[in-house]
C-alpha positions in Angstrom: 0.0 0.0 0.0 1.3 3.5 -0.9 2.4 5.8 1.9 -0.2 8.4 3.2 0.6 11.9 2.2 0.0 15.0 4.3 -0.5 18.2 2.3 -0.2 21.6 3.9 -3.5 23.4 4.2 -4.0 27.0 3.3 -7.1 29.1 3.8 -8.2 31.6 1.2 -10.7 33.2 3.5 -14.3 32.8 4.7 -17.7 34.4 4.1 -20.2 34.9 6.9 -23.2 32.6 6.7 -26.6 33.9 5.6 -28.0 33.8 9.1 -26.4 35.7 11.9 -26.1 33.7 15.2 -27.4 36.3 17.5 -26.6 34.4 20.7 -23.0 33.9 19.6 -22.7 37.6 18.7 -24.1 38.7 22.1 -21.6 36.3 23.9 -18.8 37.8 21.8 -19.8 41.3 22.7 -20.0 40.5 26.4 -16.5 38.9 26.3 -15.1 42.2 25.0 -16.0 44.5 27.8 -13.8 47.6 27.5 -12.6 46.5 24.0 -15.4 47.6 21.8 -15.9 46.2 18.3 -18.4 45.9 15.6 -20.0 43.3 13.3 -17.2 43.5 10.8 -14.7 42.6 13.5 -16.8 39.8 14.7 -17.1 38.3 11.2 -13.3 38.8 10.8 -12.5 36.9 13.9 -15.0 34.0 14.1 -14.0 31.8 11.1 -10.4 32.2 12.1 -11.2 30.6 15.4 -12.5 27.5 13.6 -9.4 27.4 11.4 -7.0 27.5 14.3 -9.1 24.9 16.3 -8.4 22.3 13.6 -4.8 23.5 12.8 -5.1 24.8 9.3 -1.4 25.4 8.5 -1.8 28.8 7.0 -5.0 30.4 8.3 -6.6 33.4 6.8 -9.0 36.0 8.2 -11.4 38.0 6.0 -13.1 37.4 2.7 -15.2 39.4 0.2 -17.4 40.7 3.1 -14.3 42.7 4.3 -15.2 45.2 1.6 -17.3 47.2 4.1 -14.3 47.6 6.3 -12.1 48.7 3.4 -14.6 51.3 2.4 -14.7 52.6 6.0 -10.9 53.0 5.9 -10.6 54.6 2.4 -11.1 58.3 2.4 -12.7 60.1 -0.5 -15.6 57.6 -1.0 -19.3 58.1 -0.3 -21.9 55.4 -1.0 -19.7 53.5 -3.5 -18.7 56.6 -5.3 -15.3 58.4 -5.4 -16.1 61.9 -4.4 -12.7 63.3 -3.5 -9.0 62.6 -3.4 -8.5 59.0 -2.2 -6.7 58.5 1.0 -6.4 56.1 4.0 -7.5 56.0 7.6 -6.2 52.6 8.6 -7.0 52.5 12.3 -10.0 50.1 12.2 -8.3 47.5 10.0 -5.0 47.7 11.9 -6.9 46.9 15.1 -8.7 44.0 13.3 -5.2 42.5 12.6 -3.6 43.3 16.0 -6.4 41.5 17.8 -5.9 38.2 16.0 -2.2 38.0 15.1 0.0 35.5 16.9 3.7 35.8 17.0 4.4 32.1 16.3 1.6 31.5 13.7 1.2 32.7 10.2 -1.8 34.9 9.4 -3.0 35.9 5.9 -5.9 38.3 5.2 -8.5 37.8 2.4 -10.2 40.8 0.8 -12.0 41.6 -2.4 -10.0 42.6 -5.5 -10.6 46.2 -6.6 -13.2 45.0 -9.1 -15.5 43.8 -6.2 -15.5 47.3 -4.6 -17.7 48.3 -7.5 -16.7 52.0 -7.2 -17.8 54.7 -9.6 -15.7 57.7 -10.2 -17.2 61.1 -9.5 -13.9 63.0 -8.9 -11.0 62.2 -11.1 -12.8 62.3 -14.4 -10.4 59.8 -16.0 -10.8 56.0 -15.5 -7.0 55.3 -15.7 -6.2 58.0 -13.1 -8.9 56.8 -10.8 -7.6 53.2 -11.1 -4.0 54.2 -10.5 -5.0 56.1 -7.3 -7.1 53.1 -6.1 -4.3 50.7 -6.7 -1.8 52.9 -4.9 -4.0 53.1 -1.8 -4.9 49.4 -2.0 -1.2 48.5 -1.9 -0.8 51.0 1.0 -3.7 49.3 2.9 -2.0 45.9 2.6 1.3 47.3 3.7 -0.4 48.8 6.8 -1.9 45.4 7.6 1.4 43.6 7.1 3.1 46.2 9.4 0.4 45.2 12.0 1.4 41.5 11.7 -0.3 40.0 8.7 1.9 37.8 6.6 0.2 38.2 3.2 -3.0 38.8 1.3 -5.5 36.9 -0.8 -7.3 39.1 -3.3 -10.6 37.4 -4.4 -11.6 38.5 -7.8 -14.2 37.9 -10.5 -11.8 39.3 -13.0 -8.7 41.5 -13.1 -6.7 43.6 -15.5 -3.0 43.9 -16.5 -2.9 47.3 -14.8 -4.1 45.8 -11.5 -1.7 42.9 -11.7 1.2 45.1 -12.4 0.3 47.4 -9.6 -0.5 44.8 -6.9 1.2 41.5 -7.6 3.9 40.6 -5.2 5.5 37.8 -3.2 3.0 38.2 -0.4 -0.1 38.9 -2.5 -2.0 36.0 -4.2 -4.8 36.7 -6.6 -7.6 34.1 -6.5 -9.7 34.2 -9.6 -12.9 32.2 -8.7 -13.9 31.1 -12.2 -11.0 31.6 -14.5 -10.9 31.0 -18.3 -7.8 30.4 -20.3 -7.2 34.1 -21.1 -7.6 35.3 -17.5 -5.2 32.5 -16.3 -2.6 33.4 -18.9 -2.7 37.0 -17.8 -2.4 36.0 -14.2 0.5 33.7 -14.9 2.4 36.5 -16.5 2.7 38.0 -12.9 2.1 35.2 -10.4 3.6 31.8 -9.9 1.3 30.5 -7.2 -2.2 29.6 -8.6 -5.3 28.8 -6.6 -8.0 27.0 -8.5 -10.9 24.6 -8.1 -10.5 21.0 -9.3 -12.4 21.8 -12.5 -9.5 24.1 -13.6 -6.6 21.6 -13.1 -6.4 20.6 -16.7 -6.4 24.2 -17.8 -3.5 25.0 -15.5 -1.6 21.9 -16.6 -2.0 22.9 -20.3 -0.4 26.2 -19.5 2.4 24.8 -17.3 5.0 24.4 -20.0 4.6 28.0 -21.2 4.3 29.6 -17.8 6.1 28.6 -14.6 3.6 27.5 -11.9 5.7 27.0 -8.8 2.8 26.2 -6.4 -0.7 25.0 -6.8 -3.4 25.6 -4.2 -6.2 23.1 -5.0 -9.4 24.5 -3.5 -11.9 21.9 -2.2 -9.9 19.0 -3.7 -11.2 15.6 -4.5 -9.2 12.4 -4.5 -9.1 12.4 -8.3 -7.9 16.1 -8.3 -5.1 15.4 -5.8 -4.0 12.3 -7.8 -3.9 14.5 -11.0 -1.9 17.3 -9.3 0.7 14.8 -8.0 1.4 13.8 -11.6 2.5 17.4 -12.4 3.8 18.9 -9.1 5.9 17.7 -6.2 4.0 17.2 -3.0 5.7 20.1 -1.3 4.4 22.5 -4.0 0.7 21.5 -3.6 -1.6 22.9 -1.0 -5.0 21.8 0.0 -6.9 25.1 -0.1 -10.2 26.2 1.4 -12.6 29.1 0.9 -15.6 28.7 3.2 -18.9 30.1 2.2 -21.1 28.4 4.8 -21.0 26.1 7.9 -17.3 27.1 8.5 -16.8 25.0 11.6 -17.5 21.7 9.8 -15.9 23.0 6.5 -12.5 23.5 8.0 -12.5 20.1 9.7 -13.2 18.6 6.3 -10.4 20.5 4.6 -7.9 19.3 7.2 -9.1 15.7 6.9 -8.8 15.9 3.1 -5.2 17.0 3.4 -4.3 13.5 4.8 -4.3 11.7 1.5 -3.9 8.0 0.6 -2.7 7.7 -3.1 -3.9 4.7 -5.1 -1.5 1.8 -5.1 0.5 1.6 -8.3 
């Protein structure tokens, strides 16, 4: 029988469930006497607790929902519209990070890509200038969070652009395209060597592997067949079992960790 393999697990973030657990929220508020906090901070912290309980190797706080916090911290925006010179008031998000960071453990932060902010420009009068300024302050936000203890960022996107990738890609920033096609993956691989995809996109990534270097693959919600297929093209230490929770996160992260202990088929 072939030897069991243990893959590293990596979180790409979590989204709050459709129903708010009011009793749990009240308990959280009561536990924070003198600390304060809001719903965004509660949602930022709660899924991280579940990830740490089951020992996800690289946990991640945040998700697309963190958009509301980013908009609170970006100056010059009113009701989804750029109404003045963009700027940054990072206090709230820095406190979000400081409350959950641990010196001995990694911590990444997931947040929406700039496309998911869905901003309209009512100030710059030029789409390229508005985008350049938004990219500048996005990078600054991520730097402020890393200065507060975050190790890196996941940017969750529907789509992206060459300009955004050139402005934001870096060693500690991973773009996660949720439903990539060939063109979008090719564009991403021009800038990024770690790719996070669902099982359905493995063949597409493999077909691009000879033309573009793919150093690491994060397989999101993997199946046995998906893991077998990735092992045919990447070494075990360059494959991560990834998770992006959208409901029932306590059970979800248990399942992700269990999936990471993998028994290959006998040859």
